[in-house]
Each structure stands twice: as C-alpha cells, then as structure tokens.
C-alpha positions as CSV (number, residue, x, y, z in Angstrom):
1,M,-2.0,-3.5,43.0
2,T,-4.1,-6.6,43.7
3,L,-4.2,-9.2,40.9
4,T,-7.9,-10.0,41.1
5,A,-10.8,-9.6,38.8
6,N,-14.0,-11.4,37.9
7,I,-14.4,-13.1,34.5
8,S,-18.2,-12.5,34.7
9,D,-17.5,-8.8,34.1
10,V,-16.3,-9.6,30.6
11,V,-18.6,-8.6,27.8
12,T,-18.6,-9.4,24.0
13,G,-18.8,-6.8,21.3
14,R,-18.3,-6.2,17.6
15,E,-17.0,-3.0,16.0
16,A,-15.5,-2.3,12.5
17,G,-16.1,-6.0,11.6
18,I,-14.0,-7.1,14.6
19,G,-15.4,-9.3,17.4
20,Y,-13.9,-8.9,20.8
21,L,-14.1,-9.5,24.5
22,R,-13.8,-6.6,27.0
23,R,-13.6,-6.2,30.7
24,P,-14.0,-2.5,31.5
25,G,-11.6,-1.1,34.1
26,T,-12.1,1.2,37.0
27,K,-9.5,3.7,35.9
28,R,-9.9,5.7,32.7
29,G,-7.1,5.5,30.2
30,K,-5.6,2.3,31.5
31,S,-6.2,-0.1,28.6
32,I,-4.5,-3.3,27.6
33,M,-5.1,-4.8,24.1
34,L,-4.5,-8.5,23.7
35,L,-3.7,-10.2,20.3
36,H,-4.0,-14.0,20.1
37,G,-2.1,-16.5,18.1
38,I,-2.7,-18.4,14.9
39,G,-4.7,-21.3,16.3
40,S,-6.6,-19.4,18.9
41,N,-9.1,-16.6,19.5
42,A,-10.0,-13.9,22.0
43,G,-11.2,-16.5,24.5
44,S,-7.7,-17.8,25.0
45,F,-7.1,-14.7,27.2
46,E,-10.0,-15.4,29.6
47,P,-7.6,-16.6,32.3
48,L,-5.5,-13.4,31.9
49,F,-8.7,-11.3,32.2
50,D,-9.3,-13.0,35.5
51,A,-5.7,-12.4,36.7
52,L,-5.3,-8.7,35.8
53,P,-6.2,-6.0,38.2
54,D,-9.6,-4.4,38.1
55,A,-8.1,-1.0,37.3
56,F,-7.3,-2.0,33.7
57,D,-9.7,-1.9,30.8
58,V,-8.7,-5.2,29.1
59,I,-9.7,-6.0,25.5
60,A,-8.9,-9.1,23.4
61,W,-9.8,-9.0,19.7
62,N,-10.7,-11.8,17.4
63,A,-8.3,-11.2,14.6
64,P,-9.7,-10.8,11.0
65,G,-11.0,-14.2,10.0
66,Y,-11.3,-15.4,13.6
67,G,-14.3,-15.7,15.9
68,G,-16.7,-14.2,13.5
69,S,-14.5,-11.2,12.6
70,R,-14.6,-10.2,9.0
71,S,-11.7,-11.7,6.9
72,L,-9.2,-9.5,5.2
73,V,-9.8,-8.9,1.5
74,T,-6.4,-10.3,0.3
75,A,-5.8,-14.0,0.3
76,S,-2.1,-13.5,1.1
77,P,-1.9,-10.7,3.7
78,Q,1.1,-9.4,5.5
79,P,1.3,-8.4,9.2
80,N,0.8,-4.7,8.2
81,D,-2.7,-5.7,6.9
82,Y,-3.6,-6.8,10.4
83,A,-2.0,-3.7,11.8
84,D,-4.3,-1.6,9.6
85,A,-7.3,-3.5,10.8
86,L,-6.2,-2.9,14.4
87,L,-5.8,0.8,13.8
88,T,-9.4,1.0,12.6
89,F,-10.5,-1.0,15.7
90,F,-8.6,1.4,18.0
91,D,-10.2,4.4,16.4
92,V,-13.7,3.0,16.6
93,L,-13.2,2.1,20.3
94,D,-11.6,5.6,20.9
95,L,-8.4,4.1,22.3
96,E,-5.8,6.8,22.3
97,C,-2.9,4.8,23.8
98,V,-2.7,1.3,25.2
99,T,-0.4,-1.4,26.5
100,L,-0.2,-3.9,23.7
101,L,0.3,-7.6,24.1
102,G,0.9,-10.1,21.4
103,H,1.0,-13.9,21.8
104,S,2.7,-16.1,19.2
105,L,1.6,-14.9,15.7
106,G,0.0,-11.9,17.5
107,C,3.5,-10.7,18.2
108,L,4.0,-10.0,14.5
109,F,0.8,-8.0,14.4
110,A,1.6,-6.2,17.6
111,A,5.1,-5.2,16.5
112,S,3.9,-4.1,13.1
113,F,1.3,-1.8,14.7
114,A,3.6,-0.5,17.4
115,A,6.4,0.3,14.9
116,R,4.0,2.2,12.6
117,H,1.9,3.9,15.3
118,P,4.2,4.4,18.3
119,K,2.1,7.1,19.9
120,R,-0.8,4.6,20.3
121,V,1.4,2.1,22.3
122,S,2.7,3.0,25.7
123,A,4.4,-0.3,26.3
124,L,4.7,-3.6,24.4
125,A,4.7,-7.3,25.6
126,L,5.6,-10.1,23.3
127,L,4.8,-13.6,24.5
128,S,6.0,-16.8,22.9
129,P,7.0,-14.8,19.8
130,A,6.6,-16.2,16.3
131,L,9.5,-14.6,14.4
132,G,8.0,-15.2,10.9
133,Y,9.9,-16.3,7.8
134,G,10.4,-13.1,5.7
135,V,8.9,-14.6,2.6
136,K,8.6,-12.0,-0.2
137,P,5.2,-11.5,-2.0
138,G,4.6,-14.2,-4.5
139,A,7.4,-16.4,-3.2
140,T,6.8,-20.0,-2.1
141,M,5.8,-20.5,1.5
142,P,8.3,-22.5,3.7
143,E,7.4,-26.1,4.2
144,T,6.4,-25.6,7.8
145,V,3.9,-22.9,6.9
146,Q,2.5,-24.6,3.8
147,G,2.3,-27.9,5.8
148,R,-0.1,-26.2,8.3
149,I,-2.4,-25.1,5.4
150,D,-2.3,-28.5,3.7
151,E,-3.0,-30.3,6.9
152,L,-5.9,-28.1,7.8
153,R,-7.4,-28.6,4.4
154,A,-7.0,-32.4,4.6
155,L,-8.2,-32.9,8.2
156,G,-10.6,-30.2,8.9
157,P,-10.4,-28.0,12.0
158,R,-11.5,-30.5,14.6
159,D,-9.1,-33.3,13.6
160,F,-6.4,-30.7,13.0
161,A,-6.8,-29.5,16.5
162,A,-6.8,-33.0,17.9
163,K,-3.5,-33.7,16.3
164,R,-1.7,-30.4,17.2
165,A,-3.1,-29.0,20.4
166,A,-1.1,-31.1,22.9
167,R,2.2,-29.8,21.6
168,L,1.2,-26.3,22.8
169,V,0.9,-27.3,26.4
170,Y,3.7,-28.4,28.7
171,Q,2.6,-31.6,30.5
172,P,-0.9,-31.5,29.1
173,E,-1.8,-34.6,31.1
174,V,-1.6,-32.6,34.3
175,K,-3.4,-29.5,32.8
176,P,-6.5,-31.1,31.2
177,A,-8.5,-27.8,31.4
178,V,-5.8,-25.9,29.6
179,L,-5.5,-28.6,26.9
180,T,-9.3,-28.7,26.4
181,A,-9.4,-24.9,26.0
182,V,-6.5,-24.9,23.5
183,R,-8.0,-27.8,21.5
184,E,-11.4,-26.2,21.4
185,A,-10.1,-22.9,20.2
186,M,-8.1,-24.5,17.5
187,A,-11.0,-26.6,16.4
188,A,-13.1,-23.4,16.0
189,V,-10.8,-21.8,13.5
190,D,-12.3,-20.6,10.2
191,P,-10.1,-22.3,7.5
192,V,-10.1,-19.1,5.4
193,G,-9.0,-16.9,8.3
194,Y,-6.4,-19.5,9.4
195,M,-4.9,-19.8,5.9
196,Q,-4.6,-16.0,5.6
197,A,-2.9,-15.9,9.0
198,A,-0.5,-18.6,8.0
199,R,0.5,-16.6,5.0
200,A,1.1,-13.6,7.2
201,L,3.3,-15.8,9.3
202,G,5.3,-16.7,6.3
203,A,5.6,-13.0,5.2
204,G,6.4,-11.6,8.7
205,D,9.9,-10.7,9.9
206,L,9.7,-9.9,13.6
207,L,13.5,-9.4,14.0
208,A,13.4,-6.7,11.3
209,D,10.3,-5.1,12.8
210,A,12.0,-5.0,16.3
211,A,14.3,-2.2,15.2
212,G,11.4,0.2,14.8
213,L,10.0,-0.4,18.3
214,S,10.5,2.8,20.4
215,M,8.6,1.8,23.5
216,N,9.6,-0.4,26.5
217,T,9.2,-3.9,25.3
218,L,9.3,-7.2,27.3
219,V,9.6,-10.7,26.0
220,A,8.4,-13.8,27.8
221,V,8.4,-17.4,26.8
222,G,7.7,-20.8,28.4
223,V,10.8,-22.7,29.3
224,H,9.3,-25.8,27.6
225,D,7.9,-24.1,24.5
226,V,8.6,-26.3,21.5
227,I,6.7,-24.1,19.0
228,T,8.5,-20.8,19.6
229,P,11.5,-21.9,21.7
230,P,13.3,-19.7,24.2
231,A,16.4,-19.3,21.9
232,N,14.2,-17.6,19.3
233,A,12.7,-15.4,22.0
234,R,16.2,-14.4,23.1
235,K,17.1,-13.4,19.5
236,L,14.1,-11.1,19.5
237,Y,14.9,-9.6,22.8
238,D,18.5,-8.9,21.8
239,A,17.2,-7.0,18.7
240,L,15.0,-4.6,20.8
241,P,16.0,-0.9,21.0
242,R,14.3,-0.5,24.5
243,P,14.3,-3.9,26.1
244,A,12.3,-4.1,29.3
245,G,13.0,-7.7,30.5
246,F,13.4,-11.2,29.2
247,H,11.5,-13.8,31.1
248,E,11.5,-17.6,30.8
249,I,8.5,-18.9,32.6
250,P,8.9,-22.3,34.3
251,D,6.5,-25.2,33.9
252,A,5.0,-23.6,30.8
253,G,5.0,-24.4,27.1
254,H,3.6,-22.3,24.2
255,A,0.1,-21.6,25.6
256,L,1.7,-19.3,28.1
257,P,-1.3,-16.9,28.9
258,Q,-3.4,-20.0,29.7
259,E,-0.8,-22.1,31.5
260,N,0.4,-19.3,33.8
261,P,-1.8,-16.2,33.6
262,A,-0.7,-15.0,37.1
263,A,2.9,-14.8,35.9
264,V,1.9,-12.9,32.8
265,A,-0.3,-10.5,34.8
266,R,2.6,-9.7,37.1
267,L,4.9,-9.0,34.2
268,L,2.3,-6.7,32.6
269,V,1.7,-4.8,35.8
270,N,5.4,-4.3,36.3
271,L,5.9,-3.2,32.7
272,I,3.1,-0.7,32.9
273,E,4.3,0.8,36.2
274,A,7.8,1.1,34.9
275,S,6.6,2.7,31.7
276,D,4.5,5.2,33.6
277,A,7.3,6.2,36.0
C-alpha cells in the first residue's frame, strides 16, 4: 500500500454538535477515527492525513469543547462522557466499525469507547498515552492537573501556549513548522472545553480501562517524550489483553503524529492489515 494522499482532499464538517475533518477514502468500510489530545484539535492530524493511504476514510474529530464542537453539559466529565459523544458521532456518520486512534488524552477517550463498544472498533492505536489519575468524583484534582487549569485562567490561551508548546516537541529549534502548529493549536483552545478535558484527565484511569480492550491494540511513544514518557507507555502495553506491538519512535517527543506522521502511518497500516488477516 502506497503511503500517499493529498491534504487538499480533506473537508470540514459538523454533525451532532461535533466539528471534524474528513478525507474520504477509495475503499468502502476502511475508516480510521482520530482523537486528539488536551491542548490540540483535529488539525493536529493533518500531517497524518497526508501520510495515510488513499484507500482509507480518515476522520479527526474536534472533541466536545474544542474547535467549535459543543461542550459537554457537566463541568467535571469523565472519559465515558466523551465516549458517549463519540458513539453519537459514529451513529450520525453511519460508521459501523473503525480503526480507532487516540493521542495523549485522546487515548483515555478511545479506550473508554473501545471497552464499552468493542464491535465498533476493529483495532486500536494508542499514541503518547496519558494514563490519567483515577480521581474519584468530587475529590481534589492532583496538583499537575489543577495547575494546568489555574495557569490557563491566569495567562489566557495564547500566553499559555507560548509557555508550554515547546515541551511537546523534541528539538523544536529544528522543527519550527511543527512547533508553530502545536503552539497555534494550543492557543486556540476554548478555556471551558480545556478545563472539562483536564478534569476528565484527572478522573481517567487508562491502566484499568486496558483490561477491557478485546481488540488488537498497539502503543507508540516518542523516545524523547517528557509529557507521557516511554516508561508510562510500557506500563499500558503490559496491561493489554491483546497487545499488537510496542514502538518507541526515535527523534520524536510528545507531538508524535506531527513529528513523524510517516512512522505513525506505517504502524497503522500494519495494524489494520494484521487485524484483517
């Protein structure tokens, strides 16, 4: 399969209150759904759209509260709340079964959905996984999570992004285009949506959710990821019932789909082919 496509084929849409990017594929029933991280949006996957084969129908959502998507009703949601929104989105788009990819916080949403709706997910890819903190409803958020919320309130999105974005990219000085894309996506967050997502990060427990994943699941992480380091990704991989490969991607940090989209595309194609065999 040739790893080529054309980003000009990507269209925007909005269904069930969810905004999204979509590049229709040439083969019916070959869909990939992409879930972004906490400081990002659907646009963070544009390099991956460009790297994936034309055969695949590739869709990236803007999570509730991001990119113009309608926020969730509850101020302190859990990953299951995002999974519920994703199920509605699947149904409206008439997606019967997809390969599901989560990046960072998106891994918590992807795993929650896949565990609850296994017939809708043929294979699962978890990139740069955020493990969550397992905070019970009503309990105090851990300092690392509450600090994100407080800092965003104090600085506003643009200064917040200027302070944080470079940590997501390995050697940002030699990847200026990646750094700019990461910073601009973070600067565009809606504070309400971000704060909801941060609380979902606090509530999530990916290691616990992993036990309920019945499909082939790969884990990939940048070797130089200081946000969700390789040791954490390995813990997740070791907890999977059907592990389908653990990959440490060289010369990459946390912004893996943007730093090395070609490597991610190859992993996805191999996962899909193995799962279809």
